C-alpha positions as CSV (number, residue, x, y, z in Angstrom):
1,X,-20.6,-9.8,-1.5
2,X,-17.2,-8.7,-3.0
3,X,-17.0,-5.1,-5.2
4,X,-14.7,-4.4,-8.5
5,X,-14.2,-1.6,-6.7
6,X,-9.7,-0.9,-7.9
7,X,-9.2,2.9,-7.0
8,X,-10.2,2.5,-3.4
9,X,-8.3,-0.5,-3.1
10,X,-5.3,1.1,-4.9
11,X,-6.1,4.5,-2.8
12,X,-6.0,1.9,0.6
13,X,-2.4,0.8,-0.4
14,X,-0.9,3.7,-1.4
15,X,-2.1,5.7,1.8
16,X,-0.3,2.8,3.9
17,X,2.6,2.3,1.8
18,X,3.3,6.3,2.1
19,X,2.3,5.5,6.0
20,X,4.6,3.1,6.5
21,X,7.7,5.6,4.3
22,X,7.1,8.4,6.6
23,X,7.3,6.2,10.1
24,X,10.0,4.9,7.8
25,X,11.8,7.8,6.3
26,X,12.0,10.1,10.5
27,X,12.9,6.8,11.9
28,X,15.4,6.5,9.7
29,X,16.9,10.6,9.5
30,X,17.3,10.2,13.5
31,X,19.2,7.6,13.5
32,X,21.8,9.3,10.4
33,X,20.7,12.8,9.4
34,X,22.6,12.5,6.7
35,X,21.1,8.8,4.9
36,X,18.8,10.6,2.1
37,X,22.5,13.1,1.3
38,X,22.4,10.6,-1.6
39,X,20.2,10.7,-4.7
40,X,19.9,7.6,-5.1
41,X,19.3,6.5,-1.8
42,X,15.4,7.9,-2.3
43,X,14.9,5.2,-5.2
44,X,16.6,2.6,-3.5
45,X,14.4,3.8,-0.3
46,X,11.0,3.3,-2.2
47,X,12.3,-0.2,-2.9
48,X,13.1,-1.4,-0.1
49,X,9.6,0.0,1.1
50,X,7.6,-1.3,-0.6
51,X,9.1,-4.8,-0.2
52,X,9.0,-3.7,3.6
53,X,5.4,-3.1,3.9
54,X,5.0,-6.8,2.8
55,X,6.0,-8.1,5.6
56,X,3.9,-4.9,8.1
57,X,0.8,-5.0,5.8
58,X,1.5,-9.5,6.9
59,X,1.8,-8.3,10.5
60,X,-1.2,-6.3,10.8
61,X,-4.0,-8.9,8.6
62,X,-2.6,-11.7,10.7
63,X,-3.6,-9.8,14.1
64,X,-5.6,-7.2,13.8
65,X,-7.9,-8.5,10.0
66,X,-7.0,-4.4,8.3
67,X,-3.9,-2.0,8.0
68,X,-5.2,2.2,8.7
69,X,-5.7,2.5,4.7
70,X,-7.8,-0.5,4.5
71,X,-9.6,0.4,7.8
72,X,-10.0,4.8,6.5
73,X,-11.0,3.4,3.1
74,X,-13.9,1.4,4.6
75,X,-12.3,-1.6,2.6
76,X,-12.5,-5.1,4.7
77,X,-10.3,-7.7,3.8
78,X,-12.0,-11.0,4.8
79,X,-9.7,-14.7,4.5
80,X,-11.1,-18.1,3.3
81,X,-12.5,-19.4,6.4
82,X,-13.2,-16.4,8.2
83,X,-11.3,-15.5,10.7
84,X,-8.1,-14.0,11.2
85,X,-5.1,-15.5,8.8
86,X,-2.5,-17.1,10.2
87,X,0.9,-14.1,9.0
88,X,2.3,-17.8,6.4
89,X,-1.0,-17.1,5.0
90,X,-1.3,-13.2,4.5
91,X,2.6,-12.9,3.9
92,X,1.6,-15.5,0.6
93,X,-0.8,-12.7,-0.1
94,X,1.1,-9.5,0.3
95,X,4.2,-10.9,-1.6
96,X,1.9,-12.1,-4.5
97,X,0.5,-8.3,-3.9
98,X,3.8,-7.1,-4.4
99,X,4.9,-9.2,-7.5
100,X,1.6,-9.2,-9.6
101,X,-0.2,-5.8,-8.4
102,X,2.7,-3.9,-7.7
103,X,5.2,-5.2,-10.0
104,X,8.3,-4.8,-6.8
105,X,8.1,-1.1,-7.0
106,X,9.9,-1.0,-10.1
107,X,8.1,2.0,-11.9
108,X,7.6,0.5,-15.2
109,X,6.6,-2.8,-14.1
110,X,4.5,-1.2,-11.9
111,X,2.6,0.6,-14.6
112,X,2.5,-2.9,-16.7
113,X,1.1,-5.0,-13.2
114,X,-1.2,-1.9,-12.3
115,X,-2.8,-2.8,-15.4
116,X,-3.3,-6.6,-16.1
117,X,-4.5,-5.9,-12.8
118,X,-7.1,-4.0,-12.7
119,X,-8.0,-5.4,-15.9
120,X,-8.6,-8.6,-14.4
121,X,-10.5,-7.4,-11.7
122,X,-13.0,-6.0,-14.0
123,X,-13.1,-9.3,-15.8
124,X,-13.3,-11.9,-12.8
125,X,-14.0,-9.4,-10.5
126,X,-11.2,-10.4,-8.0
127,X,-7.2,-10.0,-8.3
128,X,-5.6,-13.5,-8.7
129,X,-4.1,-13.2,-5.5
130,X,-7.3,-12.9,-4.1
131,X,-8.8,-15.3,-6.0
132,X,-5.8,-18.7,-4.5
133,X,-6.2,-17.2,-1.6
134,X,-9.8,-17.7,-1.0
135,X,-9.9,-13.6,0.3
136,X,-13.0,-11.9,-0.6
137,X,-12.8,-7.6,-0.4
138,X,-15.9,-6.1,0.8
139,X,-16.0,-2.6,1.2
140,X,-18.8,-0.4,2.9
141,X,-19.9,3.2,2.1
142,X,-16.7,5.7,2.9
143,X,-18.5,9.0,4.2
144,X,-17.2,12.8,3.6
145,X,-15.0,12.7,6.6
146,X,-12.7,9.7,5.6
147,X,-12.5,10.8,2.1
148,X,-11.5,14.4,3.5
149,X,-9.0,12.9,5.6
150,X,-7.2,10.4,2.7
151,X,-6.6,13.6,0.5
152,X,-5.5,15.9,3.6
153,X,-2.9,13.5,3.8
154,X,-2.3,12.8,-0.1
155,X,-2.0,16.1,-0.1
156,X,-0.2,17.5,2.5
157,X,2.1,13.9,1.8
158,X,3.1,15.4,-1.5
159,X,3.4,19.4,0.2
160,X,6.1,17.3,2.0
161,X,7.8,16.4,-1.7
162,X,7.0,19.5,-2.7
163,X,9.4,20.6,0.2
164,X,12.1,18.3,0.2
165,X,12.6,18.8,-3.4
166,X,13.3,22.9,-2.8
167,X,15.5,22.8,0.2
168,X,18.0,19.9,-2.1
169,X,17.2,22.7,-4.6
170,X,19.0,24.5,-3.0
171,X,21.6,22.6,-1.5
C-alpha cells in the first residue's frame, strides 16, 4: 500500500544528493585542489550536482532498484510492472523529480516546487511523477539504528560545511 510520507522521501533524497556531492567533491579536489577557490563555483557545483544526480539515480534505480538514501530510510520504489525499470523509464522519473520536485536546484524555484509537490502528495497520495510513470512508493519501518545513522550523517555533513566555511574565512 502506498503511504504518504513526504519527509521520509525528502530526507532519503537529500541523503543521496549529499552523499553524491561528497564523493564528487573529493574526486574534483583530488583532480584540482583549487577547484572551489572561487565562491561562485560552489553555487554552480550545487546546480550541476543536482542535475548529475538525475543520471546516477536513474542508474541505481534501473540496476539495483534503489538508492542509498531510499535503502537507508526503508523506502521502496515499486515500478509499474513490478520489475526493475529500464534506464529510460528511471531517467524519465528522475528528470521529472529534478524539474517538478527540486525546481532544478535553483533555491527559490526549489522552495516553490517542493511546497507544491508536498501539497499535491497529501491531496492525491502520490506525486505527479510517480503517477505518470506508474511507480508506487512503499515505506517500511525504519528503526532507530537507521535513524541514528541518518542523523549522524547529516550532522557530519553540517560540520563539514561549518569547518569549510571557517577555513574559507581564515584565507
